[in-house]
C-alpha positions in Angstrom: 0.0 0.0 0.0 2.8 2.3 0.9 4.6 1.5 -2.4 1.5 2.2 -4.3 1.0 5.5 -2.5 4.6 6.6 -3.2 4.6 5.4 -6.7 3.1 8.3 -8.3 5.8 10.0 -6.4 6.2 12.6 -7.9 9.4 13.8 -9.2 8.9 13.0 -12.8 5.4 14.6 -13.0 6.5 17.8 -11.2 9.3 18.4 -13.6 7.1 17.8 -16.6 4.6 20.6 -15.4 7.2 23.3 -14.6 7.8 24.3 -18.2 4.2 24.8 -19.3 3.4 26.8 -16.2 6.4 29.0 -16.7 5.5 29.6 -20.3 1.9 30.5 -19.3 3.2 33.0 -16.7 5.5 34.6 -19.3 2.7 34.9 -21.8 0.3 36.4 -19.3 2.8 39.0 -18.2 3.6 39.9 -21.7 -0.1 40.3 -22.6 -0.6 42.4 -19.5 2.3 44.7 -20.4 1.0 45.0 -23.9 -2.6 45.9 -22.9 -1.3 48.2 -20.2 0.7 50.1 -22.7 -2.2 50.5 -25.0 -4.4 51.8 -22.1 -1.9 54.2 -20.9 -1.2 55.5 -24.4 -4.9 56.2 -24.9 -5.3 57.6 -21.4 -2.5 60.0 -22.2 -4.3 61.1 -25.4 -7.6 61.9 -23.6 -5.9 63.7 -20.8 -4.0 65.8 -23.2 -7.2 66.7 -25.1 -9.1 67.8 -22.1 -6.6 69.9 -20.3 -4.8 72.6 -22.2 -1.0 72.7 -21.8 0.0 75.3 -19.3 3.0 77.3 -20.3 4.7 78.9 -17.2 6.6 82.1 -17.8 8.4 84.5 -15.5 5.4 86.8 -15.5 3.1 84.0 -14.2 0.4 84.4 -16.8 -2.7 82.4 -15.5 -3.9 79.4 -17.4 -6.6 80.0 -20.0 -10.0 78.9 -19.0 -11.4 75.7 -20.5 -13.2 76.6 -23.7 -16.8 75.3 -23.8 -18.7 75.5 -27.0 -21.6 78.0 -26.9 -25.1 76.3 -27.1 -26.9 76.7 -30.5 -30.4 78.0 -29.8 -32.8 77.7 -32.6 -35.5 80.1 -33.8 -39.1 79.8 -32.6 -41.9 79.7 -35.1 -43.0 83.0 -36.6 -46.4 82.3 -35.1 -44.7 82.9 -31.7 -43.7 86.5 -32.5 -45.9 87.8 -29.7 -45.6 84.9 -27.3 -46.4 85.8 -23.7 -45.7 82.5 -21.8 -47.7 83.2 -18.6 -50.7 84.8 -20.4 -50.9 82.6 -23.5 -54.3 82.6 -25.2 -53.6 79.0 -26.3 -53.8 77.9 -22.7 -56.9 79.9 -21.7 -59.3 77.0 -22.2 -57.6 75.2 -19.3 -58.8 77.8 -16.8 -62.1 79.1 -15.5 -64.0 82.0 -16.9 -65.4 83.1 -13.5 -64.1 86.6 -12.7 -61.9 86.3 -15.8 -59.5 83.9 -14.0 -58.2 82.7 -17.4 -56.7 86.2 -18.0 -54.4 86.0 -14.9 -50.9 84.5 -14.8 -50.8 80.8 -15.6 -47.2 79.9 -16.5 -46.4 76.7 -18.4 -44.7 73.8 -16.6 -40.9 73.4 -17.1 -41.3 70.6 -19.6 -43.4 72.9 -21.8 -41.0 75.9 -21.8 -39.8 77.1 -25.2 -36.0 76.9 -25.6 -35.9 79.1 -28.7 -35.5 82.7 -29.8 -38.7 84.7 -30.4 -38.5 86.2 -33.9 -39.7 89.8 -34.7 -42.5 90.4 -37.1 -41.6 90.6 -40.8 -40.5 94.2 -41.6 -39.7 95.1 -38.0 -37.9 98.4 -37.6 -35.9 100.1 -34.9 -38.6 101.8 -32.8 -39.1 105.6 -33.2 -37.3 107.4 -30.4 -38.9 109.3 -27.5 -40.6 111.8 -27.4 -41.8 111.4 -31.0 -42.7 107.8 -30.2 -45.5 108.9 -27.9 -47.4 110.1 -31.0 -46.5 107.4 -33.6 -45.0 104.0 -34.1 -44.2 101.7 -37.0 -47.1 99.5 -38.1 -44.9 96.5 -38.8 -43.7 96.5 -35.2 -47.2 96.0 -33.8 -49.1 94.8 -36.9 -52.6 94.7 -35.5 -55.7 96.3 -36.9 -58.3 95.3 -34.3 -58.1 98.4 -32.2 -57.9 100.6 -35.4 -61.0 99.0 -36.8 -63.1 98.7 -33.7 -62.1 101.9 -31.9 -61.6 104.2 -34.8 -64.5 106.4 -33.7 -62.8 107.0 -30.3 -59.5 108.0 -31.8 -57.3 105.6 -29.8 -55.1 105.3 -32.8 -55.2 105.7 -36.6 -53.2 103.9 -39.3 -51.6 106.1 -41.9 -49.2 104.5 -44.4 -46.4 102.6 -42.5 -47.3 104.1 -39.1 -49.9 104.1 -36.4 -50.7 107.6 -35.0 -52.0 108.2 -31.5 -54.3 111.3 -31.5 -54.9 111.0 -27.7 -58.5 110.0 -27.9 -60.5 107.5 -25.8 -63.9 106.4 -24.7 -64.1 109.3 -22.2 -61.8 111.7 -24.0 -64.0 113.3 -26.7 -61.9 116.4 -26.7 -58.5 114.6 -26.4 -56.7 113.3 -23.3 -55.1 116.7 -22.7 -58.4 118.4 -22.0 -59.5 115.4 -19.9 -56.4 115.6 -17.7 -56.7 119.4 -17.4 -60.2 118.9 -15.9 -58.8 116.2 -13.6 -56.1 118.6 -12.4 -58.7 121.2 -11.6 -60.4 118.6 -9.4 -57.2 117.4 -7.8 -54.8 120.4 -7.2 -52.2 118.0 -5.9 -51.5 116.9 -9.4 -49.9 120.2 -10.2 -47.5 120.7 -7.3 -45.7 117.4 -6.9 -48.0 115.9 -4.3 -49.2 113.3 -6.7 -46.3 111.4 -8.3 -47.2 107.7 -8.9 -50.4 106.5 -10.5 -51.9 103.3 -11.8 -54.4 103.1 -14.7 -56.6 100.0 -14.8 -57.8 99.0 -18.2 -55.5 101.4 -19.9 -56.3 101.1 -23.7 -53.2 102.3 -25.5 -52.1 104.3 -22.3 -52.8 107.8 -23.6 -53.7 108.9 -20.0 -50.4 107.6 -18.6 -48.5 109.2 -21.6 -50.1 112.6 -21.0 -49.2 112.5 -17.2 -45.5 111.9 -18.0 -45.3 115.5 -19.3 -46.8 116.6 -16.0 -44.3 114.8 -13.8 -46.6 111.9 -12.8 -45.3 108.4 -13.4 -48.0 105.9 -14.2 -48.1 102.1 -14.6 -50.8 101.3 -17.1 -52.2 97.7 -16.9 -54.5 95.7 -19.2 -55.0 92.0 -19.7 -54.1 90.2 -22.9 -57.6 90.0 -24.4 -59.4 90.6 -27.7 -58.2 94.2 -27.8 -55.0 92.8 -29.3 -51.8 94.2 -27.7 -52.9 97.2 -25.7 -49.9 96.9 -23.5 -47.6 96.3 -26.5 -48.8 99.5 -28.1 -48.2 101.4 -24.8 -44.6 100.1 -24.5 -43.9 100.7 -28.2 -44.8 104.3 -27.5 -42.4 104.4 -24.6 -45.0 104.6 -21.9 -44.8 102.4 -18.7 -47.2 99.4 -18.9 -47.5 95.7 -18.1 -50.0 92.9 -18.5 -52.3 92.6 -15.6 -55.9 92.2 -14.5 -57.8 92.6 -11.2 -59.4 89.2 -10.8 -58.8 86.7 -8.1 -55.2 87.5 -7.3 -53.6 90.6 -5.8 -51.8 92.9 -8.2 -48.0 92.5 -7.8 -47.6 95.7 -5.9 -47.1 96.5 -2.2 -49.8 98.1 0.0 -50.1 101.9 0.4 -48.0 102.8 -2.6 -49.8 104.6 -5.4 -50.8 108.2 -5.0 -53.6 107.9 -7.5 -55.6 105.1 -9.2 -57.7 105.7 -12.4 -60.4 103.9 -14.4 -61.8 105.5 -17.5 -64.7 103.2 -18.5 -62.5 100.2 -17.9 -65.6 98.0 -17.6 -64.5 96.6 -14.2 -67.7 95.7 -12.2 -66.6 97.6 -9.1 -69.7 96.8 -6.9 -69.9 93.1 -7.7 -68.5 90.2 -5.7 -68.8 92.2 -2.5 -66.7 95.0 -3.9 -63.5 92.8 -4.1 -62.0 94.8 -6.9 -62.3 98.1 -5.0 -60.8 96.4 -2.0 -57.7 95.7 -4.1 -57.5 99.3 -5.2 -57.9 100.3 -1.6 -55.0 98.1 -0.6 -52.5 99.5 -3.1 -53.5 103.1 -2.7 -51.6 105.3 -0.3 -53.5 106.9 2.7 -54.9 110.2 1.4 -54.5 108.9 -2.2 -57.1 109.4 -4.9 -59.3 107.1 -6.9 -60.7 108.6 -10.1 -63.6 107.1 -12.1 -65.0 108.3 -15.4 -67.7 106.5 -17.2 -70.8 104.6 -15.9 -72.4 105.4 -13.6 -70.7 108.9 -13.2 -72.8 111.7 -14.8 -75.6 109.2 -15.5 -78.1 112.1 -15.7 -76.6 113.2 -19.0 -75.0 110.0 -20.3 -77.6 107.3 -19.7 -79.0 107.3 -23.2 -75.7 106.2 -24.7 -75.2 103.4 -22.1 -78.3 101.3 -23.1 -79.9 101.5 -19.7 -82.2 103.8 -17.6 -81.7 106.7 -15.3 -83.2 104.8 -12.4 -80.8 101.8 -12.9 -77.8 104.1 -13.1 -78.8 106.1 -10.1 -79.1 102.9 -8.2 -75.6 101.8 -9.4 -74.1 105.2 -8.4 -75.7 105.1 -4.9 -74.4 101.5 -4.4 -70.9 102.6 -5.4 -70.9 105.5 -3.1 -72.1 103.4 -0.2 -69.4 100.8 -0.9 -66.7 103.4 -1.0 -67.8 105.0 2.2 -67.7 101.6 3.9 -64.0 101.4 2.9 -63.2 104.8 4.3 -63.2 106.7 1.0 -64.8 110.2 0.8 -66.2 111.8 -2.3 -63.5 114.5 -2.9 -64.7 116.2 -6.0 -66.9 115.7 -9.1 -67.5 117.5 -12.3 -68.9 116.4 -15.7 -67.7 112.8 -16.4 -65.1 112.6 -13.6 -65.7 111.7 -10.0 -62.8 111.6 -7.4 -62.7 109.8 -4.1 -60.0 110.1 -1.5 -58.8 107.3 0.8 -58.8 108.2 4.5 -55.4 109.8 5.5 -55.4 108.2 8.9 -56.8 105.2 10.7 -59.6 107.0 12.7 -62.3 105.9 10.2 -61.3 102.2 10.5 -61.3 102.3 14.2 -65.0 103.2 14.1 -65.9 100.1 12.2 -68.1 97.8 14.1 -67.2 94.1 14.1 -70.3 93.3 12.0 -69.4 96.0 9.3 -69.2 94.9 5.7 -66.7 94.6 4.3 -64.8 93.8 7.5 -61.3 95.0 8.3 -58.6 92.4 7.7 -56.9 90.6 10.6 -53.2 90.1 10.9 -53.1 86.6 9.3 -51.9 87.9 5.9 -49.1 90.4 5.2 -50.6 93.4 3.4 -47.6 93.6 1.1 -47.8 89.9 0.1 -48.8 90.1 -3.6 -47.3 87.2 -5.6 -50.0 84.7 -6.4 -51.8 85.8 -3.3 -55.7 85.8 -3.4 -57.5 89.0 -2.9 -59.2 89.0 0.4 -62.8 90.3 1.0 -61.7 92.7 3.7 -60.3 96.2 4.1 -56.6 96.4 4.6 -55.9 98.9 7.4 -52.6 100.8 7.0 -50.0 100.2 9.7 -50.5 102.8 12.4 -46.8 102.7 13.3 -46.0 104.6 10.1 -46.9 108.3 10.7 -45.5 109.6 7.4 -47.1 107.1 5.0 -50.0 109.4 4.0 -49.9 111.5 0.9 -50.0 114.7 2.9 -47.0 113.6 4.9 -44.9 112.4 2.0 -42.4 114.9 0.6 -43.4 116.4 -2.7 -41.7 115.4 -5.9 -38.8 115.7 -6.6 -37.7 116.1 -3.0 -39.1 112.6 -2.1 -36.6 110.9 -4.4 -33.7 111.7 -2.1 -35.4 111.4 1.3 -35.0 108.1 3.2 -38.6 106.8 3.5 -40.1 105.8 6.8 -40.7 102.3 5.5 -37.0 101.6 5.1 -37.0 100.5 8.7 -38.9 97.3 7.7 -36.1 96.2 5.4 -33.3 94.2 7.2 -30.4 96.5 7.6 -32.3 99.5 6.4 -31.6 102.9 7.8 -31.3 106.5 6.7 -27.5 106.2 6.7 -27.5 103.0 4.6 -30.0 104.6 2.2 -27.7 107.6 1.6 -24.7 105.3 1.1 -26.7 103.2 -1.3 -27.6 106.2 -3.5 -24.1 107.5 -3.5 -22.8 104.1 -4.6 -25.2 104.0 -7.5 -24.3 107.5 -8.7 -20.7 106.3 -9.0 -21.8 103.1 -10.7 -24.0 104.8 -13.3 -21.3 107.3 -14.1 -19.0 104.3 -14.9 -21.8 102.6 -16.9 -22.0 105.6 -19.2 -18.3 105.2 -20.1 -18.7 101.5 -21.1 -22.2 102.0 -22.7 -22.3 105.6 -24.2 -26.0 105.0 -25.3 -27.1 105.1 -21.7 -28.7 108.5 -21.0 -29.4 109.2 -24.6 -32.6 109.0 -26.6 -31.5 105.6 -28.0 -32.7 104.0 -24.7 -36.2 104.7 -23.4 -37.8 101.6 -21.7 -35.5 100.3 -19.0 -35.8 97.5 -16.4 -33.7 97.0 -13.3 -34.2 93.3 -12.8 -33.0 92.9 -9.2 -33.1 96.1 -7.2 -33.2 97.1 -3.6 -34.1 100.8 -3.3 -34.2 101.8 -6.9 -30.7 103.3 -6.9 -30.1 102.6 -10.6 -33.3 104.4 -11.5 -32.6 107.3 -9.2 -29.2 107.9 -10.7 -30.8 108.1 -14.1 -33.7 110.4 -13.1 -32.6 113.2 -15.5 -32.2 110.9 -18.5 -35.1 110.6 -21.0 -36.0 107.1 -19.7 -38.3 105.4 -17.3 -37.3 102.4 -15.2 -39.4 99.3 -14.1 -37.9 98.4 -10.8 -38.2 94.7 -10.1 -38.0 93.3 -6.5 -37.7 89.5 -6.1 -40.8 87.9 -4.7 -38.4 85.7 -2.8 -36.1 88.5 -1.6 -36.5 91.3 1.0 -39.6 93.4 0.7 -38.2 96.8 -0.3 -40.7 97.7 -3.1 -42.7 100.0 -0.7 -39.6 102.1 -0.3 -39.2 102.4 -4.0 -42.8 103.7 -4.3 -42.2 106.1 -1.4 -39.4 107.6 -3.4 -41.7 108.4 -6.3 -40.5 105.5 -8.5 -42.5 102.5 -9.9 -41.9 98.8 -9.9 -43.3 95.3 -9.3 -42.7 92.0 -7.6 -41.5 89.2 -9.8 -40.0 85.7 -9.7 -37.3 85.3 -12.4 -37.9 81.6 -12.6 -41.0 82.6 -14.6 -41.7 84.9 -17.5 -42.3 88.6 -17.0 -45.8 90.0 -17.6 -45.0 91.8 -20.9 -44.9 91.2 -24.6 -41.8 90.4 -26.6 -39.5 93.3 -27.7 -40.7 95.9 -25.2 -37.5 97.0 -23.4 -34.4 98.8 -24.6 -32.2 98.0 -21.7 -32.2 95.4 -19.0 -29.9 95.7 -16.0 -28.9 92.8 -13.7 -27.1 93.4 -10.5 -26.2 90.1 -8.7 -29.4 88.4 -9.9 -27.7 85.0 -10.6 -25.8 85.1 -7.3 -29.1 85.6 -5.6 -31.3 83.2 -7.6 -29.0 80.6 -9.2 -30.0 78.0 -6.6 -33.6 78.3 -7.9 -33.6 79.6 -11.5 -31.7 78.1 -14.5 -29.5 80.8 -16.0 -30.4 79.7 -19.5 -34.1 80.3 -19.0 -33.5 83.7 -17.4 -31.3 84.7 -20.4 -33.9 83.4 -22.8 -36.5 85.5 -21.1 -34.3 88.6 -21.3 -34.0 87.9 -25.1 -37.7 87.6 -25.4 -38.5 91.0 -23.8 -35.5 92.9 -25.2 -35.9 94.9 -28.4 -33.6 94.1 -31.3 -30.5 96.3 -31.0 -31.3 96.6 -27.2 -28.7 96.4 -24.5 -28.0 94.2 -21.4 -25.8 95.2 -18.5 -24.9 92.2 -16.3 -23.1 92.9 -13.1 -21.9 89.7 -11.5 -19.1 87.6 -10.1 -16.6 86.5 -12.7 -17.9 82.9 -12.5 -21.4 83.9 -13.6 -20.1 86.5 -16.1 -18.2 83.8 -17.9 -21.1 81.4 -17.9 -23.5 84.1 -19.2 -21.1 85.1 -21.9 -21.0 81.5 -23.3 -24.8 81.2 -23.4 -25.1 84.7 -24.9 -23.1 83.6 -27.9 -25.9 81.2 -28.8 -28.5 84.0 -28.6 -26.9 86.2 -31.2 -25.8 88.8 -28.7 -22.5 90.7 -29.1 -20.9 90.9 -25.6 -17.9 92.5 -24.1 -16.5 91.9 -20.7 -15.6 95.0 -18.8 -14.2 96.1 -15.4 -16.5 97.6 -12.8 -15.7 101.1 -11.5 -13.5 99.4 -8.9 -11.5 97.2 -11.3 -11.7 94.1 -9.1 -11.3 90.5 -10.4 -14.1 89.2 -8.2 -16.9 91.3 -9.9 -17.2 92.1 -13.6 -19.6 93.7 -16.1 -20.9 92.0 -19.3 -22.2 94.5 -21.8 -24.3 92.9 -24.5 -26.2 94.1 -27.5 -29.0 92.0 -29.1 -28.8 91.7 -32.9 -31.7 92.5 -35.2 -32.5 89.3 -37.2 -35.5 88.0 -39.1 -37.1 84.6 -39.2 -36.2 82.4 -42.1 -39.9 81.8 -42.6 -41.1 85.4 -42.4 -42.2 87.4 -45.4 -39.4 89.1 -47.2 
């Protein structure tokens, strides 16, 4: 047994296997070295392609940034030339008709956003410059005949050759808007001495009222919905008059409480006494204590006008009595009335509200909702009582224009870090900045630029520094930022709340200059830069300008995207010539759709 066990013993077999195993080991090693050489060779090639060679010199020149190809952004359809994403008529059928809800903002979901450039109409021309633009514009820039055909008897506008002309007429302006405003000034003397500075016009038509007030030192936001009147707001902005898409329906207007000095409705067809007076409650909220609400049209002057309104004297008298009663319950008093114009004044203090009984209608609002909250916030069926802590909020206590522009408003105390000293430093800073802007963008301050938007402001310093230029500025305060918009209105400037993750409430090609100060730094965690820049392109006129003030990181990223948008951009130093913060000055090219008429 032992012999059998040792027999296979071994030595001959072991020697016979050594050579094959050695050969196999050698082959595997060779194969490994061969494959490793190929892998390393290819890896070296990829590494070399991705990272540019850095040449070090005695002057220590920094390495060039990695070059990323600019995105190629296609053209939208010519049918989208007047695309307004959040007020798109193609989407109206999805929303209710009660109280015109479908006319409010309804933005498309992210997966439906357009990632293309909105083309101008065929034959689009550089807009006529201010102040001539107030009286005429190119027909091809706003090629719509509906108002011309339907409102020709009211002289809203008139088409002659290649232009629309604006004679200053309106439903209630039979003698022209100038004569209408002259009468209004007789009824409200504060319109002549700088007491009244900011105004809002609801249902503005082509904004002739707001345009006339500009010559009288009163800055007006004109609002109208996108409806069958085809491009009322677009006409207003083409003329160089402040305007935006908006409607009083179920949501608060995007303005703070106690801000406008005057509100106006000239036969704007808003049913003021319906739904418990909810539309008037919104006017009351945004109107400054001591401010004026002006109404012309039904039922004012019903004794002489009733035959043209397809109703009876009795019905109109009942409507007027109901309106007066409702306004009285909101602490308005009939201030003056003559011919077709009636003027009410909001209570200048809180004594009237303190006399309201608990069962009064409409009731006073409780403290559960911030009165300045106005971004997708429902209108409440209650009276917003001004904060009694502010003693200088009323119109009679507010400095007259233009002194109010430079005085630190009382409401600055509600802004974190806000104070009179900080306000003065802020304004001084913006004077220096705007002076530098004019050196890198000589068109700023000339008649080449009229409609301006400051997309991310605090106290409106950019607008204040340009107050003597032939421009107006829409000051935008982030709906997610600090609430400083009331301070802007207290200064006698205008503006709105907005969230730049969504489209702005305006038509394409309506601004000459957009200014961004730190917008991407503030909002990059929420908003995609590409979509913000696409929105800028949508609302900017061809040959318009962009000033982006940002950190170098965001400036470089914006410059790369801008190449795909047909913008010509230059990187500039700020007034302090620091590396951390830079300016990107861009100009949008004028181009035409490949599918438009030649």
